[in-house]
C-alpha positions as a printed Julia matrix, in Angstrom:
217×3 Matrix{Float64}:
 -68.68  -201.23   -64.0
 -65.37  -201.84   -62.31
 -62.57  -199.3    -62.23
 -60.51  -201.46   -64.63
 -63.3   -201.77   -67.19
 -64.02  -198.06   -67.02
 -60.38  -197.33   -67.71
 -60.45  -199.7    -70.7
 -63.47  -197.91   -72.11
 -61.69  -194.57   -71.79
 -58.63  -195.99   -73.56
 -60.76  -197.3    -76.45
 -62.53  -193.92   -76.72
 -59.18  -192.15   -76.75
 -57.96  -194.46   -79.53
 -61.06  -193.76   -81.57
 -61.11  -190.0    -81.05
 -58.48  -189.01   -83.69
 -60.36  -190.9    -86.39
 -63.65  -189.52   -85.22
 -62.19  -185.98   -85.19
 -60.91  -186.39   -88.74
 -64.3   -187.63   -89.89
 -66.06  -184.69   -88.23
 -63.58  -182.25   -89.73
 -64.1   -183.83   -93.18
 -67.89  -183.55   -92.85
 -67.57  -179.91   -91.84
 -65.34  -179.14   -94.82
 -67.8   -180.79   -97.18
 -70.69  -178.87   -95.63
 -68.76  -175.57   -95.95
 -67.93  -176.35   -99.59
 -71.57  -177.15  -100.32
 -72.67  -173.91   -98.7
 -70.11  -171.93  -100.73
 -71.32  -173.53  -103.96
 -74.92  -172.7   -103.02
 -74.05  -169.07  -102.25
 -72.08  -168.63  -105.5
 -74.89  -170.3   -107.45
 -77.46  -167.98  -105.88
 -75.29  -164.96  -106.65
 -74.91  -166.01  -110.29
 -78.63  -166.64  -110.59
 -79.39  -163.23  -109.08
 -76.94  -161.55  -111.43
 -78.56  -163.2   -114.45
 -82.02  -162.23  -113.29
 -81.16  -158.62  -112.43
 -78.99  -157.86  -115.43
 -75.56  -156.16  -115.69
 -76.77  -152.67  -114.74
 -78.31  -153.84  -111.48
 -75.23  -155.88  -110.62
 -73.02  -152.85  -111.29
 -75.24  -150.81  -109.01
 -74.73  -153.33  -106.2
 -70.94  -153.19  -106.14
 -70.41  -149.66  -107.47
 -73.44  -147.51  -106.58
 -74.14  -144.12  -108.09
 -76.79  -141.66  -106.96
 -77.44  -137.96  -107.61
 -75.46  -138.05  -110.84
 -77.2   -134.9   -112.06
 -75.91  -133.01  -109.01
 -72.43  -134.51  -109.44
 -72.32  -133.46  -113.1
 -73.45  -129.93  -112.26
 -70.94  -129.52  -109.43
 -68.12  -130.94  -111.56
 -68.89  -128.36  -114.27
 -69.23  -125.49  -111.8
 -66.07  -126.37  -109.85
 -63.9   -127.59  -112.73
 -63.58  -131.07  -111.25
 -63.64  -134.59  -112.67
 -67.14  -135.96  -111.87
 -65.59  -139.4   -111.42
 -63.43  -137.97  -108.62
 -66.48  -136.56  -106.83
 -68.26  -139.9   -107.17
 -65.2   -141.77  -105.9
 -64.91  -139.55  -102.81
 -68.61  -140.04  -102.07
 -68.17  -143.8   -102.42
 -65.14  -143.84  -100.15
 -66.8   -141.62   -97.54
 -70.32  -143.07   -97.4
 -70.98  -145.47  -100.3
 -73.77  -143.04  -101.22
 -75.59  -143.54   -97.91
 -76.56  -140.52   -95.86
 -75.03  -140.94   -92.41
 -73.34  -139.17   -89.51
 -70.01  -140.53   -88.27
 -68.89  -140.86   -84.67
 -66.71  -137.77   -85.24
 -69.76  -135.79   -86.39
 -69.02  -135.81   -90.13
 -72.3   -135.55   -91.99
 -73.9   -136.67   -95.21
 -72.75  -138.25   -98.43
 -69.35  -136.53   -98.45
 -68.89  -136.74   -94.66
 -68.25  -133.08   -93.97
 -67.24  -132.09   -90.45
 -69.13  -129.17   -88.85
 -66.02  -126.94   -88.65
 -65.18  -127.67   -92.29
 -68.78  -126.9    -93.29
 -68.66  -123.55   -91.49
 -65.34  -122.75   -93.2
 -66.88  -123.58   -96.61
 -70.0   -121.54   -95.86
 -67.91  -118.56   -94.82
 -65.65  -118.74   -97.89
 -68.42  -119.47  -100.37
 -70.92  -116.93   -99.1
 -73.38  -119.36   -97.58
 -74.72  -116.84   -95.06
 -77.94  -118.77   -94.4
 -76.24  -122.15   -94.0
 -77.19  -124.38   -91.05
 -75.53  -127.68   -90.15
 -78.73  -129.6    -90.76
 -78.47  -128.52   -94.41
 -75.69  -131.12   -94.81
 -78.42  -133.78   -94.78
 -79.62  -132.46   -98.15
 -77.7   -134.29  -100.92
 -77.52  -131.23  -103.19
 -75.97  -129.06  -100.47
 -73.7   -131.79   -99.18
 -72.3   -132.55  -102.64
 -71.98  -128.82  -103.4
 -70.01  -128.22  -100.18
 -67.87  -131.33  -100.59
 -67.1   -130.38  -104.22
 -66.21  -126.83  -103.16
 -63.79  -128.23  -100.6
 -62.28  -130.63  -103.12
 -61.69  -127.75  -105.55
 -60.17  -125.68  -102.75
 -57.76  -128.52  -101.94
 -56.9   -129.13  -105.58
 -56.03  -125.46  -105.94
 -54.09  -125.42  -102.68
 -51.96  -128.37  -103.82
 -51.48  -127.12  -107.41
 -53.73  -129.79  -108.95
 -52.03  -132.73  -107.22
 -54.93  -135.11  -106.79
 -53.18  -137.41  -104.33
 -52.35  -134.56  -101.98
 -55.86  -133.09  -102.27
 -57.49  -136.42  -101.53
 -55.11  -137.07   -98.63
 -55.98  -133.66   -97.19
 -59.71  -134.35   -97.58
 -59.19  -137.35   -95.29
 -56.42  -136.3    -92.91
 -56.47  -132.5    -93.0
 -54.24  -129.89   -94.55
 -51.92  -129.58   -91.59
 -50.96  -133.25   -91.68
 -50.44  -133.25   -95.43
 -48.3   -130.1    -95.27
 -46.12  -131.77   -92.67
 -45.77  -134.95   -94.75
 -44.92  -133.01   -97.89
 -42.26  -131.03   -96.04
 -40.77  -134.22   -94.59
 -40.67  -135.75   -98.07
 -38.68  -132.81   -99.42
 -41.47  -131.14  -101.38
 -44.52  -132.11  -103.42
 -42.46  -133.32  -106.39
 -40.73  -135.87  -104.13
 -43.85  -136.9   -102.23
 -44.92  -140.52  -102.6
 -48.29  -141.43  -101.06
 -47.34  -145.04  -100.32
 -44.06  -144.1    -98.69
 -44.73  -140.72   -97.1
 -48.25  -141.01   -95.62
 -47.73  -142.47   -92.13
 -51.45  -143.06   -91.43
 -52.57  -146.49   -92.75
 -56.15  -145.24   -92.96
 -55.18  -142.28   -95.16
 -52.94  -144.4    -97.38
 -55.85  -146.8    -97.93
 -58.23  -143.89   -98.44
 -56.09  -142.28  -101.17
 -55.57  -145.59  -102.95
 -59.27  -146.37  -102.69
 -60.4   -143.01  -104.09
 -58.0   -143.15  -107.02
 -59.01  -146.74  -107.85
 -62.72  -145.95  -107.64
 -62.25  -142.82  -109.75
 -61.04  -145.03  -112.59
 -63.9   -147.47  -112.05
 -66.52  -144.72  -112.12
 -64.93  -143.28  -115.25
 -65.13  -146.67  -116.98
 -68.49  -147.84  -115.64
 -70.52  -144.6   -115.6
 -69.05  -142.51  -118.42
 -72.48  -141.67  -119.82
 -74.16  -140.97  -116.46
 -71.3   -138.69  -115.41
 -71.17  -136.85  -118.75
 -67.75  -138.18  -119.68
 -68.57  -139.76  -123.03
């Protein structure tokens, strides 16, 4: 092939490439749409086969409801709040975070020792946080402590559960007091703002979806 003919071939290829690119892009869009339809269809089929309770369990899990009910009664807390904190912290999966927070309610070792000291847990060991009953009992104790510390203000208590009392005290002071505090405006940490909003939203969902299981009906 001569240089001139090679150049002509390249020019023809260049002229064809936009059309070819559009055709490829169209085929990809159609393939993506077909895949989406297949995924949605499979999800619907699975939902029909499993039933509403199983589907609810997939997107809003609940475990250890007997322990949650007991701790809510003992600590004077809303069981839906305990469930919502567990969901936000671990989605009901036992795990240890990179910061060392442990179990369903993601309790830090220093916080656990503080709770053990205040609640009389003289035989407590950190490995006990891997036991759901103990983890939920300690997390519920701490939630009650924070609710009392912040005069029943759930937003402040939940914010402190995530970011610590010192931070929340500073934010409340900067806002001009608890009565002027607005979580959306006055929490400077995006993670904590999202955490508070998430817990409060899930609390309502647990109250609606699991009223019987949580002893709320």
